[in-house]
Z-matrix of the N, CA and C atoms (Angstrom, degrees):
N
C 1 1.444
C 2 1.525 1 112.62
N 3 1.328 2 118.24 1 -14.19
C 4 1.452 3 119.59 2 -177.75
C 5 1.523 4 112.73 3 -71.71
N 6 1.358 5 117.76 4 -9.62
C 7 1.465 6 120.51 5 176.35
C 8 1.520 7 111.60 6 -70.69
N 9 1.329 8 116.39 7 -24.39
C 10 1.454 9 119.68 8 -174.81
C 11 1.518 10 109.03 9 -96.06
N 12 1.326 11 115.45 10 114.62
C 13 1.448 12 119.47 11 176.06
C 14 1.530 13 109.10 12 -94.41
N 15 1.297 14 116.19 13 173.02
C 16 1.463 15 119.20 14 -175.41
C 17 1.523 16 111.94 15 -68.82
N 18 1.329 17 118.71 16 -32.31
C 19 1.462 18 120.67 17 178.38
C 20 1.532 19 110.30 18 -63.97
N 21 1.321 20 116.73 19 -45.63
C 22 1.459 21 120.59 20 178.01
C 23 1.525 22 110.62 21 -64.15
N 24 1.298 23 117.18 22 -43.81
C 25 1.457 24 121.91 23 179.60
C 26 1.525 25 111.22 24 -59.73
N 27 1.321 26 117.14 25 -43.74
C 28 1.465 27 121.18 26 178.09
C 29 1.524 28 110.98 27 -65.35
N 30 1.334 29 117.13 28 -38.36
C 31 1.464 30 121.07 29 179.67
C 32 1.528 31 111.01 30 -66.90
N 33 1.331 32 117.87 31 -39.32
C 34 1.470 33 120.89 32 176.77
C 35 1.532 34 109.56 33 -65.23
N 36 1.322 35 117.40 34 -43.74
C 37 1.466 36 120.84 35 177.54
C 38 1.522 37 111.20 36 -60.64
N 39 1.317 38 117.35 37 -41.22
C 40 1.470 39 121.14 38 178.75
C 41 1.520 40 110.31 39 -65.87
N 42 1.343 41 117.82 40 -40.01
C 43 1.459 42 120.54 41 176.79
C 44 1.527 43 110.66 42 -61.10
N 45 1.339 44 117.22 43 -44.35
C 46 1.464 45 120.35 44 178.21
C 47 1.521 46 110.73 45 -60.06
N 48 1.312 47 116.82 46 -41.81
C 49 1.469 48 121.56 47 179.07
C 50 1.530 49 111.23 48 -63.51
N 51 1.335 50 116.49 49 -47.21
C 52 1.461 51 121.63 50 -179.98
C 53 1.525 52 110.58 51 -64.54
N 54 1.329 53 117.58 52 -41.99
C 55 1.468 54 121.58 53 -179.67
C 56 1.526 55 110.65 54 -64.54
N 57 1.326 56 117.58 55 -44.85
C 58 1.465 57 120.04 56 179.37
C 59 1.521 58 111.23 57 -63.59
N 60 1.322 59 117.10 58 -38.35
C 61 1.460 60 120.84 59 178.00
C 62 1.527 61 110.53 60 -63.91
N 63 1.350 62 117.07 61 -44.77
C 64 1.471 63 121.09 62 179.24
C 65 1.531 64 110.89 63 -63.15
N 66 1.323 65 116.78 64 -41.87
C 67 1.462 66 120.75 65 179.65
C 68 1.528 67 110.38 66 -61.19
N 69 1.319 68 116.70 67 -42.76
C 70 1.462 69 120.59 68 178.15
C 71 1.527 70 111.91 69 -66.07
N 72 1.339 71 117.25 70 -37.43
C 73 1.464 72 121.08 71 177.40
C 74 1.521 73 111.38 72 -62.70
N 75 1.317 74 116.61 73 -37.88
C 76 1.466 75 121.26 74 -179.67
C 77 1.526 76 110.56 75 -70.52
N 78 1.319 77 116.04 76 -30.62
C 79 1.458 78 119.90 77 177.53
C 80 1.512 79 114.23 78 101.55
N 81 1.316 80 117.75 79 10.50
C 82 1.459 81 120.47 80 175.23
C 83 1.518 82 108.14 81 -104.57
N 84 1.310 83 116.42 82 145.52
C 85 1.461 84 118.96 83 -179.64
C 86 1.521 85 112.67 84 -127.06
N 87 1.320 86 118.90 85 1.16
C 88 1.467 87 119.02 86 -176.92
C 89 1.515 88 113.01 87 -69.88
N 90 1.340 89 118.72 88 -15.09
C 91 1.469 90 120.93 89 175.58
C 92 1.525 91 112.08 90 -82.76
N 93 1.313 92 116.97 91 -16.52
C 94 1.471 93 120.85 92 -171.81
C 95 1.508 94 112.17 93 -90.11
N 96 1.309 95 119.45 94 149.70
C 97 1.463 96 127.51 95 -8.26
C 98 1.521 97 110.61 96 -81.28
N 99 1.322 98 115.69 97 156.88
C 100 1.459 99 121.37 98 176.31
C 101 1.523 100 109.28 99 -92.77
N 102 1.318 101 115.66 100 139.49
C 103 1.462 102 121.29 101 175.74
C 104 1.528 103 107.44 102 -136.29
N 105 1.316 104 116.97 103 176.02
C 106 1.465 105 118.43 104 -179.95
C 107 1.520 106 111.02 105 -137.90
N 108 1.330 107 113.30 106 158.61
C 109 1.455 108 121.36 107 177.56
C 110 1.526 109 107.72 108 -136.39
N 111 1.310 110 116.41 109 131.67
C 112 1.453 111 121.77 110 179.11
C 113 1.521 112 109.66 111 -78.16
N 114 1.331 113 116.07 112 128.65
C 115 1.452 114 122.66 113 176.60
C 116 1.527 115 107.98 114 -116.96
N 117 1.315 116 116.65 115 -177.82
C 118 1.462 117 121.16 116 -177.05
C 119 1.529 118 111.94 117 -64.68
N 120 1.332 119 117.61 118 -46.85
C 121 1.461 120 121.33 119 -176.52
C 122 1.523 121 113.95 120 -114.18
N 123 1.328 122 116.75 121 -9.11
C 124 1.465 123 120.94 122 -174.23
C 125 1.521 124 110.89 123 -141.22
N 126 1.317 125 113.87 124 165.93
C 127 1.448 126 121.52 125 164.26
C 128 1.526 127 104.91 126 -105.25
N 129 1.323 128 116.50 127 123.26
C 130 1.460 129 121.31 128 -179.51
C 131 1.523 130 107.91 129 -92.39
N 132 1.331 131 116.73 130 124.73
C 133 1.455 132 122.20 131 176.05
C 134 1.520 133 106.87 132 -95.30
N 135 1.325 134 116.11 133 123.02
C 136 1.463 135 122.19 134 -175.26
C 137 1.521 136 108.54 135 -111.79
N 138 1.330 137 115.75 136 133.71
C 139 1.463 138 120.09 137 -179.65
C 140 1.523 139 110.66 138 -88.31
N 141 1.299 140 115.52 139 169.40
C 142 1.458 141 122.15 140 -176.50
C 143 1.513 142 114.19 141 -61.62
N 144 1.329 143 117.57 142 -26.75
C 145 1.467 144 120.05 143 178.67
C 146 1.526 145 111.44 144 -86.96
N 147 1.326 146 116.46 145 15.65
C 148 1.472 147 124.42 146 175.83
C 149 1.521 148 113.31 147 66.16
N 150 1.321 149 116.50 148 30.24
C 151 1.458 150 120.53 149 172.02
C 152 1.531 151 107.78 150 -110.86
N 153 1.319 152 116.25 151 167.26
C 154 1.459 153 119.99 152 179.58
C 155 1.518 154 108.40 153 -82.83
N 156 1.316 155 115.85 154 126.91
C 157 1.462 156 121.95 155 179.15
C 158 1.529 157 110.48 156 -89.10
N 159 1.335 158 116.77 157 -43.42
C 160 1.461 159 121.23 158 -177.62
C 161 1.525 160 109.94 159 -165.15
N 162 1.317 161 114.79 160 169.38
C 163 1.460 162 122.93 161 170.34
C 164 1.517 163 107.20 162 -124.15
N 165 1.319 164 116.55 163 143.43
C 166 1.460 165 122.04 164 174.99
C 167 1.522 166 107.59 165 -127.51
N 168 1.343 167 116.54 166 123.62
C 169 1.464 168 117.85 167 177.12
C 170 1.524 169 109.37 168 -81.43
N 171 1.313 170 117.15 169 171.80
C 172 1.455 171 120.79 170 -173.85
C 173 1.524 172 113.16 171 -75.47
N 174 1.346 173 117.31 172 -2.79
C 175 1.461 174 121.34 173 171.57
C 176 1.522 175 111.03 174 -91.72
N 177 1.342 176 117.48 175 -8.86
C 178 1.464 177 121.78 176 177.75
C 179 1.512 178 115.26 177 101.28
N 180 1.329 179 118.09 178 5.92
C 181 1.460 180 121.26 179 179.29
C 182 1.532 181 110.52 180 -79.65
N 183 1.319 182 115.62 181 137.45
C 184 1.468 183 122.37 182 -179.35
C 185 1.522 184 108.49 183 -100.46
N 186 1.332 185 115.91 184 132.12
C 187 1.464 186 122.40 185 179.83
C 188 1.522 187 110.11 186 -123.24
N 189 1.303 188 115.21 187 147.62
C 190 1.455 189 121.75 188 170.72
C 191 1.526 190 107.29 189 -76.93
N 192 1.335 191 119.32 190 145.23
C 193 1.464 192 119.08 191 178.76
C 194 1.529 193 112.00 192 -74.00
N 195 1.315 194 116.29 193 141.18
C 196 1.465 195 122.14 194 171.88
C 197 1.528 196 109.04 195 -97.95
N 198 1.329 197 116.18 196 -42.44
C 199 1.464 198 122.85 197 176.05
C 200 1.525 199 107.22 198 -140.88
N 201 1.310 200 116.58 199 -175.33
C 202 1.461 201 121.63 200 179.09
C 203 1.533 202 111.64 201 -61.16
N 204 1.334 203 117.59 202 -34.18
C 205 1.464 204 121.42 203 -175.49
C 206 1.519 205 115.12 204 -113.01
N 207 1.318 206 118.03 205 4.06
C 208 1.466 207 119.20 206 -173.11
C 209 1.527 208 110.99 207 -141.50
N 210 1.334 209 116.70 208 134.16
C 211 1.468 210 119.34 209 176.55
C 212 1.523 211 111.57 210 -82.20
N 213 1.328 212 115.84 211 162.35
C 214 1.462 213 121.52 212 172.07
C 215 1.530 214 108.26 213 -68.57
N 216 1.312 215 117.06 214 167.76
C 217 1.463 216 121.33 215 -171.36
C 218 1.526 217 114.98 216 -71.81
N 219 1.308 218 118.78 217 -36.98
C 220 1.458 219 120.42 218 -168.40
C 221 1.530 220 112.57 219 -102.51
N 222 1.317 221 114.92 220 144.04
C 223 1.462 222 122.38 221 179.66
C 224 1.521 223 109.55 222 -69.50
N 225 1.342 224 116.63 223 136.47
C 226 1.464 225 122.18 224 179.20
C 227 1.523 226 112.95 225 -105.73
N 228 1.335 227 116.69 226 -19.99
C 229 1.454 228 120.52 227 -179.27
C 230 1.518 229 110.67 228 -172.92
N 231 1.337 230 115.30 229 -174.02
C 232 1.455 231 121.64 230 -174.22
C 233 1.526 232 108.23 231 -144.62
N 234 1.327 233 117.52 232 124.95
C 235 1.461 234 119.95 233 -174.99
C 236 1.522 235 112.94 234 -71.38
N 237 1.326 236 118.24 235 -16.33
C 238 1.458 237 121.05 236 178.67
C 239 1.525 238 112.23 237 -93.05
N 240 1.334 239 118.04 238 5.73
C 241 1.457 240 120.45 239 179.83
C 242 1.530 241 110.15 240 -72.12
N 243 1.299 242 115.55 241 172.40
C 244 1.465 243 121.39 242 -178.89
C 245 1.527 244 111.92 243 -59.29
N 246 1.330 245 116.44 244 -35.45
C 247 1.464 246 121.30 245 -179.77
C 248 1.520 247 113.81 246 -91.90
N 249 1.335 248 117.97 247 6.92
C 250 1.473 249 123.78 248 179.04
C 251 1.528 250 112.62 249 58.93
N 252 1.320 251 117.46 250 33.25
C 253 1.451 252 121.28 251 177.65
C 254 1.516 253 114.24 252 95.77
N 255 1.309 254 117.24 253 4.93
C 256 1.466 255 121.39 254 -178.99
C 257 1.525 256 112.06 255 -60.23
N 258 1.334 257 117.18 256 -29.55
C 259 1.465 258 121.37 257 -179.75
C 260 1.526 259 112.54 258 -64.99
N 261 1.309 260 118.09 259 -17.28
C 262 1.463 261 121.93 260 -179.07
C 263 1.526 262 112.66 261 -84.97
N 264 1.321 263 117.12 262 -12.71
C 265 1.468 264 121.01 263 -174.04
C 266 1.521 265 109.68 264 -96.43
N 267 1.329 266 115.91 265 126.03
C 268 1.449 267 121.51 266 179.45
C 269 1.515 268 112.21 267 -69.12
N 270 1.316 269 116.32 268 154.38
C 271 1.463 270 121.17 269 -175.94
C 272 1.523 271 113.54 270 -88.67
N 273 1.319 272 118.19 271 -15.26
C 274 1.450 273 119.20 272 -175.65
C 275 1.526 274 112.90 273 -86.82
N 276 1.316 275 118.17 274 -48.36
C 277 1.459 276 121.33 275 -175.61
C 278 1.523 277 113.97 276 -117.97
N 279 1.309 278 118.19 277 -7.85
C 280 1.454 279 121.30 278 -179.42
C 281 1.506 280 114.70 279 82.69
N 282 1.317 281 117.30 280 9.88
C 283 1.462 282 120.01 281 178.23
C 284 1.529 283 109.08 282 -96.32
N 285 1.319 284 116.60 283 173.56
C 286 1.467 285 120.59 284 178.83
C 287 1.521 286 108.26 285 -65.27
N 288 1.310 287 115.46 286 133.42
C 289 1.475 288 120.77 287 -170.57
C 290 1.534 289 112.20 288 -75.48
N 291 1.321 290 113.81 289 153.41
C 292 1.458 291 121.38 290 172.66
C 293 1.516 292 108.19 291 -79.34
N 294 1.316 293 117.48 292 160.73
C 295 1.459 294 121.22 293 174.11
C 296 1.517 295 108.76 294 -74.93
N 297 1.293 296 116.04 295 148.86
C 298 1.478 297 120.78 296 179.89
C 299 1.492 298 111.18 297 -86.03
């Protein structure tokens, strides 16, 4: 647990808040509520339907999930950005966006 400092913890909490707000704005609720689980190299964000919503590494990069235990290769956003990771959330369904 010593890997997680308070700045990172606050940034993850802010990302969860921003993501839940965006999901509600879109009008879908099957992702809610969002929770997290600490893993060895990532924080796993779990959606209300018990699927993986996202992964966040300890540098603050947001990844789309590839499997239950592994993120996709490319970064989708950053929790320390001005929008607190909002750029990683797709506008159609509220999930982590695909690369263009």
